[in-house]
C-alpha positions as CSV (number, residue, x, y, z in Angstrom):
1,M,24.2,48.4,0.3
2,K,21.2,47.1,-1.7
3,K,23.6,45.0,-3.9
4,T,25.0,43.3,-0.8
5,S,21.5,42.6,0.6
6,I,20.3,41.1,-2.7
7,Q,23.5,38.9,-2.9
8,T,22.9,37.7,0.7
9,K,19.3,36.7,-0.1
10,Q,20.4,34.8,-3.2
11,I,23.1,33.0,-1.3
12,T,20.6,32.2,1.5
13,K,18.1,30.8,-1.1
14,I,20.8,28.7,-2.8
15,L,22.0,27.3,0.6
16,S,18.4,26.5,1.6
17,L,17.8,24.7,-1.6
18,A,21.0,22.7,-1.3
19,L,20.1,21.8,2.3
20,C,16.7,20.6,1.3
21,L,18.0,18.5,-1.6
22,G,20.7,17.1,0.6
23,A,18.2,16.0,3.2
24,L,15.9,14.3,0.7
25,P,17.9,11.1,0.4
26,I,18.2,10.8,4.2
27,I,14.5,11.2,4.6
28,S,13.9,8.5,1.9
29,L,16.2,6.1,3.7
30,V,14.6,6.5,7.0
31,T,11.0,6.2,5.7
32,G,12.0,3.4,3.3
33,C,12.4,1.0,6.2
34,A,8.9,1.4,7.5
35,G,6.3,-1.2,6.8
36,D,2.7,-0.8,5.9
37,R,-0.3,-3.0,5.6
38,Y,1.2,-5.0,2.8
39,H,4.9,-4.8,3.5
40,Q,7.0,-5.7,6.5
41,S,9.5,-3.3,8.0
42,T,13.0,-4.7,8.6
43,G,12.2,-5.3,12.3
44,E,9.0,-7.1,11.5
45,A,10.8,-9.4,9.0
46,I,13.3,-10.3,11.6
47,D,10.7,-10.9,14.2
48,D,8.6,-13.0,11.8
49,H,11.5,-15.1,10.8
50,G,12.1,-15.9,14.5
51,I,8.5,-16.8,15.0
52,S,8.5,-19.1,12.0
53,M,11.6,-20.9,13.4
54,R,10.0,-21.3,16.8
55,V,6.8,-22.7,15.2
56,K,8.8,-25.1,13.1
57,S,10.7,-26.2,16.1
58,A,7.5,-26.8,18.1
59,L,6.0,-28.9,15.3
60,A,9.2,-30.9,14.9
61,N,9.5,-31.6,18.7
62,D,5.9,-32.7,19.1
63,A,5.8,-36.1,20.7
64,E,2.5,-37.1,19.2
65,Y,2.8,-36.3,15.5
66,K,5.5,-35.5,12.9
67,Y,4.9,-32.6,10.6
68,D,7.3,-33.2,7.7
69,G,4.8,-32.0,5.1
70,V,3.8,-28.7,6.8
71,D,5.2,-25.4,5.7
72,V,5.2,-22.4,8.0
73,K,5.2,-18.7,6.9
74,T,4.7,-15.7,9.1
75,F,3.6,-12.2,8.2
76,K,3.3,-9.5,10.9
77,G,2.8,-12.1,13.6
78,T,0.2,-14.1,11.8
79,V,1.4,-17.7,11.1
80,Q,0.2,-19.5,8.0
81,L,0.3,-23.3,8.1
82,S,0.1,-25.1,4.8
83,G,0.8,-28.6,3.5
84,F,-0.5,-32.0,4.1
85,V,-1.2,-34.3,7.2
86,D,-2.9,-37.7,7.5
87,T,-5.7,-36.8,10.0
88,S,-7.8,-33.9,11.1
89,S,-6.5,-34.3,14.6
90,Q,-3.0,-33.6,13.3
91,K,-4.3,-30.5,11.6
92,S,-5.9,-29.2,14.8
93,R,-2.8,-30.1,16.9
94,A,-0.5,-28.2,14.5
95,A,-2.7,-25.1,15.0
96,E,-2.6,-25.5,18.8
97,L,1.1,-25.8,18.8
98,A,1.6,-22.7,16.6
99,K,-0.8,-20.6,18.8
100,G,1.3,-21.5,21.8
101,V,4.5,-20.1,20.4
102,D,5.6,-16.7,21.8
103,G,4.9,-13.8,19.4
104,V,2.2,-15.5,17.4
105,K,-0.8,-13.2,17.1
106,D,-3.0,-15.4,14.9
107,V,-2.9,-18.7,13.0
108,D,-4.3,-19.4,9.5
109,N,-4.5,-23.1,9.3
110,N,-4.5,-24.0,5.6
111,I,-3.3,-27.6,6.2
112,T,-5.0,-30.2,4.0
113,V,-5.9,-33.6,5.3
114,K,-4.9,-36.3,2.8
């Protein structure tokens, strides 16, 4: 009877170890998609891409100025504008347009006036 009890405990330990090792890759996959302060999650990357596209569209459709030399990048809802414009009013207007886009949390206006 003791022999059976010891075998049952050994089998239970082996099965527990196998279950834990089998769950490890699943846990890694689930937590691997999470973002942190310096990295975007998959959902944030998709959202940021959409925000960038909407900001680019807002700049392209502006009746007052054309923003061919302006680059738009978005990270966690913060839009970074960079590139070149002819006047300081163009630089200010680009920031205003970007701030008005849905989903934009903040704008870093790094546009340079020629």
